[in-house]
KOLPAMI-635274 format. One record per residue: x, y, z of N, C-alpha, C, O in turn; residue in one letter. Coordinates in pm, whole numbers, padded with zeros to 5 digits, always signed. Last residue first. Layout:
XYZXYZXYZXYZA...
***
This chain:
+00548+02446-01951+00419+02400-01897+00397+02257-01934+00294+02199-01898K+00854+02603-01857+00781+02509-01942+00653+02467-01872+00649+02454-01750K+00822+02937-01717+00891+02812-01748+00808+02726-01838+00704+02768-01890G+00677+03155-01649+00767+03171-01763+00842+03045-01798+00917+03042-01896G+00669+03065-01311+00619+03150-01418+00724+03163-01528+00843+03179-01502K+00688+02727-01211+00748+02859-01218+00691+02937-01335+00669+02883-01444K+00430+02548-01049+00509+02568-01170+00563+02711-01173+00490+02805-01139K+00440+02384-00737+00396+02498-00816+00488+02517-00936+00610+02504-00924A+00389+02035-00699+00481+02149-00695+00431+02261-00785+00384+02236-00896P+00072+01936-00561+00169+01932-00671+00263+02051-00658+00221+02157-00612S+00038+01860-00210+00005+01935-00330+00114+01917-00436+00230+01889-00405K-00074+01602-00020+00048+01663-00072+00015+01731-00202-00033+01667-00296K-00296+01602+00261-00264+01581+00120-00134+01650+00085-00090+01744+00152T-00449+01439+00529-00341+01527+00487-00311+01499+00341-00302+01382+00301V-00715+01419+00749-00667+01387+00615-00561+01488+00576-00582+01609+00588T-00810+01274+01062-00762+01385+00980-00713+01334+00846-00675+01217+00833R-00884+01064+01231-00970+01180+01221-00918+01295+01138-00976+01404+01142G-00710+00853+01209-00706+00934+01331-00776+01068+01313-00737+01171+01370K-00692+00868+00852-00668+00800+00979-00664+00898+01093-00621+01013+01077G-00649+00821+00509-00735+00873+00614-00706+00797+00743-00696+00674+00742R-00414+00906+00278-00447+00807+00380-00530+00873+00488-00487+00969+00551E-00419+00963-00055-00449+01027+00072-00490+00919+00172-00590+00850+00151I-00225+00990-00340-00282+00896-00243-00299+00969-00110-00205+01028-00059F-00275+01163-00639-00230+01169-00500-00302+01064-00418-00425+01051-00426V-00158+01214-00956-00251+01133-00877-00194+01123-00737-00080+01081-00718I-00144+01513-01160-00085+01409-01076-00197+01328-01011-00313+01367-01012D-00141+01803-01351-00149+01657-01354-00075+01589-01240+00046+01606-01226D-00339+02073-01255-00202+02024-01278-00199+01874-01257-00249+01824-01157G-00607+02147-01229-00515+02170-01117-00369+02139-01145-00283+02177-01066E-00738+02146-01496-00791+02215-01377-00682+02248-01275-00666+02364-01238K-00606+02021-01695-00711+02115-01737-00765+02196-01619-00827+02300-01638E-00450+01842-01562-00387+01967-01603-00489+02069-01651-00463+02189-01649K-00607+01699-01272-00584+01703-01417-00533+01840-01457-00566+01941-01396V-00564+01488-01002-00560+01628-01046-00530+01626-01195-00436+01559-01239H-00731+01238-00835-00667+01273-00961-00678+01423-00982-00787+01478-00980L-00694+01071-00537-00741+01196-00598-00661+01223-00725-00538+01230-00721V-00808+00822-00338-00719+00846-00451-00775+00966-00524-00890+00965-00567I-00830+00758+00013-00876+00828-00107-00765+00829-00212-00647+00835-00181Q-00937+00507+00251-00838+00593+00186-00902+00662+00066-01013+00629+00024D-01121+00326+00341-01141+00465+00379-01037+00561+00320-01047+00682+00338D-01021+00079+00248-01150+00128+00199-01170+00277+00227-01231+00347+00146R-00677+00093+00150-00780+00063+00249-00909+00129+00203-00905+00226+00127A-00554-00011-00174-00588+00090-00075-00672+00027+00035-00731-00080+00016T-00343-00064-00452-00409-00122-00335-00433-00015-00229-00342+00063-00198P-00389+00032-00774-00337+00083-00648-00411+00019-00532-00530+00045-00514I-00302-00013-01108-00375-00071-00995-00310-00024-00865-00189-00038-00848N-00323+00204-01387-00247+00156-01273-00342+00099-01169-00449+00154-01144V-00488+00199-01622-00358+00264-01619-00270+00210-01509-00155+00174-01533G-00671-00055-01783-00638+00010-01655-00499+00073-01667-00405+00010-01715V-00943-00182-01957-00814-00114-01972-00788-00034-01843-00872+00045-01800Y-01171-00301-01866-01100-00366-01977-00960-00310-01992-00868-00380-02034D-01265-00332-01522-01221-00250-01634-01150-00334-01739-01077-00428-01706A-01554-00495-01396-01408-00496-01413-01372-00411-01534-01439-00416-01637K-01803-00569-01164-01761-00481-01273-01609-00479-01276-01543-00464-01173I-02016-00668-00969-01927-00746-01056-01889-00669-01182-01935-00699-01292P-01988-00439-00690-02065-00496-00801-01967-00570-00893-01848-00538-00894L-01809-00341-00519-01935-00387-00460-02025-00452-00564-02127-00513-00530E-01454-00348-00495-01574-00351-00576-01694-00403-00497-01681-00496-00418R-01194-00281-00403-01311-00266-00315-01442-00262-00393-01531-00184-00362H-00968-00109-00636-01029-00225-00573-01154-00189-00494-01213-00083-00514G-00864+00097-00780-00822+00089-00640-00890-00026-00564-00872-00040-00443R-00741+00177-01083-00830+00079-01020-00781+00060-00877-00670+00012-00856D-00714+00463-01286-00677+00399-01160-00784+00298-01120-00903+00328-01124V-00820+00510-01539-00681+00543-01514-00629+00473-01389-00515+00428-01385L-01017+00280-01712-01000+00358-01589-00852+00387-01570-00769+00298-01585A-01251+00187-01955-01113+00224-01929-01108+00312-01805-01184+00407-01793A-01473-00057-02072-01442+00038-01965-01291+00060-01955-01214-00036-01947L-01700-00094-02342-01571-00128-02281-01532-00017-02184-01555+00101-02210Q-01975-00230-02479-01934-00120-02391-01808-00166-02320-01809-00265-02247I-02067-00312-02818-02001-00343-02691-01988-00215-02610-01990-00105-02666T-02277-00213-02976-02222-00346-03002-02151-00397-02877-02172-00511-02835R-02541-00045-02787-02411-00053-02855-02374-00198-02887-02432-00292-02833P-02856+00063-02818-02786-00060-02782-02653-00068-02858-02651-00095-02978R-02940+00386-02672-02941+00284-02776-02860+00164-02732-02803+00162-02623G-02959+00551-02457-02927+00615-02585-02930+00515-02701-02924+00556-02817F-02995+00383-02244-03107+00471-02279-03085+00543-02412-03180+00591-02473D-02743+00277-02222-02847+00194-02284-02970+00277-02319-03042+00244-02414I-02618+00484-02078-02578+00455-02218-02687+00377-02289-02721+00407-02404I-02740+00457-01827-02763+00577-01907-02727+00554-02054-02798+00600-02143Q-02646+00209-01736-02790+00232-01751-02817+00351-01843-02907+00345-01928D-02371+00268-01728-02421+00166-01820-02570+00183-01844-02617+00173-01957L-02363+00457-01519-02326+00496-01656-02378+00396-01758-02425+00436-01865A-02431+00297-01299-02518+00407-01338-02490+00451-01483-02583+00479-01559A-02205+00130-01298-02339+00072-01316-02437+00179-01362-02516+00156-01453R-02007+00319-01244-02009+00253-01375-02145+00190-01400-02195+00195-01513I-02070+00385-00980-02070+00490-01083-02081+00427-01222-02156+00476-01307T-02024+00138-00858-02160+00191-00865-02173+00306-00965-02277+00321-01029R-01771+00046-00819-01838+00004-00942-01976+00065-00959-02040+00046-01063G-01603+00126-00616-01707+00027-00585-01773-00030-00710-01825-00141-00708T-01372+00229-00828-01378+00194-00685-01487+00089-00665-01463-00028-00695F-01165+00383-01055-01264+00276-01040-01259+00225-00897-01154+00182-00849L-01113+00707-01155-01081+00611-01050-01196+00511-01038-01310+00549-01014V-01202+00812-01414-01069+00837-01358-01030+00730-01257-00925+00668-01272D-01341+00651-01706-01353+00706-01571-01213+00725-01514-01118+00661-01558D-01498+00605-02016-01376+00647-01947-01409+00703-01809-01494+00790-01796I-01605+00366-02245-01645+00447-02130-01520+00476-02047-01445+00385-02011L-01639+00324-02570-01533+00321-02471-01572+00419-02360-01573+00540-02381I-01851+00132-02767-01844+00247-02677-01729+00225-02578-01722+00122-02511V-01881+00047-03082-01804+00005-02965-01781+00128-02878-01702+00217-02912N-02219+00053-03215-02083+00106-03203-02014+00042-03082-02080-00010-02992R-02487-00009-03232-02392-00091-03308-02252-00031-03312-02174-00062-03402D-02576+00309-03124-02625+00181-03175-02519+00114-03264-02470+00175-03358R-02509+00557-03053-02426+00450-02997-02467+00314-03051-02399+00214-03026V-02490+00868-03235-02557+00742-03205-02460+00640-03146-02343+00636-03184G-02415+01181-03075-02392+01080-03178-02467+00954-03137-02503+00937-03021F-02379+01353-02862-02438+01404-02985-02413+01310-03102-02392+01354-03215L-02411+01372-02548-02379+01261-02638-02450+01290-02770-02567+01256-02788I-02378+01513-02267-02366+01561-02405-02318+01446-02492-02198+01425-02508E-02522+01611-01976-02483+01493-02051-02488+01533-02197-02590+01581-02246T-02427+01856-01733-02479+01819-01863-02433+01680-01906-02321+01638-01877R-02517+01794-01386-02440+01862-01491-02489+01809-01625-02582+01728-01631Q-02701+01831-01101-02700+01766-01232-02621+01853-01330-02655+01969-01353V-02660+01758-00779-02629+01866-00873-02610+01802-01010-02514+01730-01033V-02931+01589-00616-02800+01588-00681-02783+01708-00772-02878+01754-00834P-03086+01723-00323-03099+01686-00463-02961+01687-00529-02881+01777-00502Q-03009+01583-00002-03008+01695-00097-03026+01642-00239-02987+01530-00270D-03031+01323+00099-03110+01432+00156-03120+01550+00061-03226+01609+00045L-03068+01025-00088-02987+01142-00057-03076+01255-00007-03183+01280-00063M-03222+00822-00179-03194+00822-00036-03111+00942+00008-03086+00961+00127S-03236+00843-00449-03360+00867-00375-03338+00870-00224-03425+00915-00149H-02977+00778-00531-03025+00914-00554-03149+00945-00472-03167+01058-00428V-02841+00543-00525-02873+00602-00395-02935+00741-00409-02945+00814-00311D-02779+00469-00779-02875+00384-00708-02909+00436-00569-02996+00380-00502D-02776+00729-01026-02716+00665-00909-02821+00581-00836-02938+00618-00831R-02881+00876-01227-02885+00731-01245-02823+00656-01127-02819+00533-01127Y-02838+01141-01187-02976+01094-01174-02990+00943-01191-03098+00889-01172L-02549+01155-01230-02614+01191-01104-02753+01133-01086-02783+01080-00979G-02377+01114-01438-02458+00998-01397-02541+01026-01271-02597+00934-01212I-02302+01285-01726-02324+01303-01582-02420+01194-01537-02530+01181-01590D-02074+01257-01990-02187+01198-01921-02187+01235-01774-02086+01218-01705M-01982+01343-02323-01966+01364-02180-02092+01317-02109-02203+01333-02160L-01825+01198-02616-01939+01247-02540-01904+01261-02393-01809+01199-02344G-01660+01211-02922-01644+01210-02776-01768+01270-02713-01813+01378-02750V-01573+01033-03219-01670+01115-03145-01651+01098-02994-01629+00988-02944P-01245+01044-03347-01345+00962-03278-01442+01053-03203-01398+01143-03131V-01088+01087-03632-01154+01173-03532-01266+01091-03470-01371+01071-03531E-00787+00931-03716-00933+00919-03713-00987+01007-03600-00939+01001-03487V-00517+00886-03720-00571+00988-03810-00722+00988-03816-00780+01039-03912G-00398+00712-03544-00475+00654-03654-00522+00758-03757-00562+00721-03867E-00244+00876-03367-00197+00743-03408-00263+00696-03538-00197+00647-03629I-00385+01117-03331-00241+01119-03361-00195+00987-03422-00117+00986-03517E-00636+01017-03262-00621+01095-03386-00475+01101-03428-00444+01091-03546K-00575+00899-03019-00621+00815-03129-00605+00889-03262-00563+00830-03362I-00515+01129-02871-00409+01032-02898-00448+00937-03012-00363+00900-03094K-00769+01244-02860-00661+01316-02927-00545+01222-02961-00485+01233-03068A-00902+01050-02708-00947+01076-02845-00838+01150-02924-00818+01122-03042A-00763+01086-02469-00752+00958-02540-00796+00975-02685-00734+00919-02775I-00848+01345-02403-00706+01318-02427-00687+01188-02505-00604+01182-02596R-01121+01309-02366-01074+01399-02472-00928+01374-02505-00888+01381-02621K-01114+01138-02143-01174+01092-02269-01125+01177-02385-01091+01125-02491A-01010+01303-01944-00930+01189-01991-00982+01137-02125-00904+01098-02212L-01228+01476-01910-01098+01529-01954-01011+01417-02011-00946+01434-02115H-01418+01291-01818-01442+01363-01943-01312+01422-01998-01289+01418-02119A-01316+01212-01575-01323+01113-01682-01346+01178-01817-01301+01127-01919G-01361+01442-01425-01225+01410-01469-01221+01302-01576-01130+01301-01659R-01644+01451-01377-01575+01556-01450-01442+01507-01508-01414+01527-01626T-01822+01271-01629-01789+01402-01571-01751+01385-01424-01819+01311-01353I-01696+01011-01815-01781+01043-01701-01733+01174-01638-01617+01185-01599I-01688+01005-02168-01618+01030-02043-01715+01069-01933-01806+01149-01955G-01701+00795-02438-01784+00870-02344-01709+00882-02212-01671+00781-02153I-01637+00746-02780-01582+00756-02645-01675+00842-02560-01721+00947-02603I-01672+00501-03035-01714+00629-02979-01666+00628-02833-01656+00522-02771V-01537+00311-03309-01534+00360-03171-01611+00490-03152-01614+00577-03239L-01488+00195-03550-01615+00158-03485-01633+00225-03349-01732+00201-03280S-01234+00290-03629-01353+00324-03710-01484+00296-03639-01583+00365-03663E-00992+00234-03512-01078+00331-03445-01212+00353-03514-01296+00426-03462A-00850-00101-03470-00855+00035-03523-00961+00118-03453-01013+00079-03348G-00930-00340-03342-00880-00341-03480-00891-00204-03545-00935-00192-03659S-00983-00335-03075-01095-00305-03164-01054-00296-03311-01131-00252-03396N-00741-00390-02951-00857-00476-02921-00970-00457-03022-01043-00551-03051H-00581-00180-03049-00549-00319-03081-00671-00409-03062-00700-00495-03146E-00707+00043-02937-00697+00029-03082-00668-00115-03124-00724-00164-03221L-00674-00011-02661-00809+00007-02719-00805-00017-02870-00889-00088-02924I-00394-00013-02645-00469-00135-02612-00611-00128-02670-00661-00227-02723E-00335+00254-02707-00287+00146-02794-00364+00017-02769-00394-00056-02863H-00461+00378-02483-00504+00407-02620-00461+00298-02717-00541+00253-02799T-00309+00280-02269-00452+00247-02277-00503+00268-02419-00579+00186-02471I-00065+00407-02335-00075+00260-02335-00221+00215-02345-00252+00124-02421R-00141+00674-02303-00091+00626-02433-00103+00474-02442-00145+00420-02544T-00202+00677-02032-00308+00702-02129-00267+00658-02269-00351+00610-02346L+00055+00628-01927-00055+00535-01898-00169+00553-01999-00225+00454-02046A+00194+00855-02017+00234+00721-02062+00121+00620-02043+00095+00538-02130R+00055+01053-01873+00055+01055-02019+00093+00918-02076+00031+00871-02171S+00122+00977-01612-00018+00977-01654-00027+00973-01806-00108+00899-01862I+00395+01021-01621+00346+00884-01602+00199+00872-01640+00156+00770-01694K+00405+01300-01652+00464+01212-01754+00408+01071-01744+00378+01008-01845K+00275+01392-01414+00222+01423-01547+00276+01328-01655+00199+01282-01740E+00288+01115-01178+00303+01255-01215+00254+01272-01360+00199+01180-01420D+00136+00900-00946+00170+00925-01086+00183+01075-01107+00100+01153-01060L+00148+00932-00666+00167+00800-00727+00205+00813-00875+00296+00744-00922I+00255+01094-00402+00216+01125-00539+00249+01002-00621+00366+00972-00644V+00153+00998-00076+00234+00971-00194+00172+01033-00319+00051+01025-00340D+00030+01028+00174+00052+01146+00090+00141+01121-00031+00199+01217-00083N+00164+00738+00324+00080+00856+00339+00126+00968+00245+00245+01000+00238R+00254+00487+00080+00271+00559+00203+00183+00683+00205+00133+00727+00101A+00050+00229-00075+00134+00349-00078+00146+00413+00059+00058+00397+00143P+00085-00119+00000+00000+00000+00000+00088+00124+00000+00191+00126+00068M
***
């Protein structure tokens, strides 16, 4: 198990992991022609766009990318005291008979993915739905497994894995160990002004 406050993946390692996932997706699907990509908001959506960009670099194919908010499809939505904050779902293409690549940042209990699967089916019946996750931290509550994984990280159930993305905070994945009533995180090093980004 990682030590307290470990930065597990930095920007370069995240990029390598996404490149490897992209090659695995292309190999498994014999290219990109049948693919559509759907990213789970918020960070899964950023990763989906990056994978689509990598596919374009490798294959020269512009793969449609959609964004999905699963808030209203959660299995605990009716038991929550507050109404869920619903963000946009933007899938402007057909999924029927396509190979859908569903992208999430951290795979944990599997309940987010179950909700996403329900929502995708409401848009039509794909040929396949394949799951890619940058991090798999275990502790599944449902029989769900990712087809493509960037890194497997063993954790205690109460620990946290936090992905920072360059579109928002700067790329890294931080392991946060919860214990004795407090949580401590390690921030990414601040980038110098005028330096390389």
